[in-house]
N, C-alpha and C positions, 0 to 999 in steps of 0.2 A: 503494498501499500504508499504509494506516494504522497506524501502529505507537504503542504506549502505551508511553511508556517510565517507568521506576520504579526508583528507588535508595532504599537502603531500609537502616538500620542495623536487625542480627541480632535484636534483640528486636522491631522495628517489621514483621517479615514475619508475613503472615500465614499459617494452617497451610499451605493450599494454595500460598500461594506460595514455601514452604520446599519443598512435595512437591514441588510442578512444577520447580522448579532442581535438586534431589535427582535426580528423573528423568532431565531433558534432560541433566546431567551421564553419572549411568550409562550414559545410551543412546549418547553419542559417546565418551565416556573407556574406558569397562569394555567394551561392547557392541562397537561399530561399529569402535575400533583394537584390541580383542582384549587387553584390560590390565587383569591382576588386580593390584588395590590395592585399601586402605582411601582412600575419597574422603571420609568423613566423619575428617578428618585432627583436628579436638578447634579447628580455625582461623577456623572459619563465626562463631561467636557474636564475634570480636573487629572483623570487617570491616563493611563496606557491602557488598548486594549493588545490582547492576544486572540488571533484570529487563526485557527488551522482550518484550511481548506483541503479538498480532494475532488480532483475534476470539475473545479469553478463552482465545488457545494462548501458551503460551512458545515464541517461535523464538529467542534469544538470550541469555547470561548470563555476567555475567563479577562477579569479588567484587574487592572492594579491600580490601587486606591492611595496617592499619597498619602503619611503621615497627618494627623490631626484633619483630615474628613470623616473615615468611619469607626477611627481607632485610637491612641495618640501615637503609634507604631503606623508604619504602612501596614498594606493588608492585599489579600488576595479576596475577591469578590465574585459574583455572579458567575463560578467554575460549572462548567456544561459541557456534556458530550451530547450527540445527537443521538437516540434510542439503536437508529445503526451499528452505531459504533460502540454499545457498550459492553463489556466482556473482554474486550480485545487488549487492554492494557492502555489503551491511549490513554484514560484520564490520567492513570501514573506519569506518562509523557508529559502530557498536556498540564500537570501542575508543576512538575520539575521543570517544564522548559520556565514557564511564570518565574519562580522562586527564583533561576539564573537570569530572568530579565529585571524582574525587580531588584537583585544584586546589582545588575549594572546600572542601572538607572539611580539608585538610589543610594548604594554602598551596600556592606554587609549591616545589614538592621534585624531588629527579633520582626517578624511578619507576624500580623494576626490574624484572625479569622473566626468567621462566625460559622459553624460546620453545623450543616442538617445531622441531626443527632446516628441516623445510621449511618452515616459516613464517617463516625469518627475514628474507628479502626484504619480504614481508607487512609486518613490522614496522618494519622500516628506512624503509619508505616513511611512516610514523609519527614517525619520529626517533629509533628505537632505535637503539645501536650494539652492536656484538656484543663482548662483551666475555670473556675467558681461552679455555678452552679447550671442544670439545665433551664433554659428559659423558652416561652413561644414565641415565635415569631409568624403572624400571618395565617398562625392556625398549624405551627409544622416544630417538634420539638428541637431546639437550638443546644449546641454548649461553644463556648467561647473555647480558641484554643491557641496556642502559641509556639512559633517558631523562634528560639533565642538565637 
């Protein structure tokens, strides 16, 4: 599987890339997870966006959020893979690539995430450690995790 990996600040995204990202985010977070929430939360313009394409189709996405926007430290958010790629190991490649890109952009620093609880073990494999209590976000259990 040949994957084209892109990491761009908001202002460098093409209209198609932005549309693809918003479409995949809605497909997974709103439709698939049956979660009504405002995805366009005002943070995208401050972020870098990681997009994985296969044959001109967006198959995975992450946004890299600077410190102070979502958490005191830099963070990763909106981490998703398309349904057709799940179980292939692409999620691990996506998160590792995103960690590397974040480190290149901001230097070596702690990385925070708000992980869906069911994915806690997945993120633990990538060096994230559970912090605090389980909390509800838009009807889905989450846990704060930190990679020091």
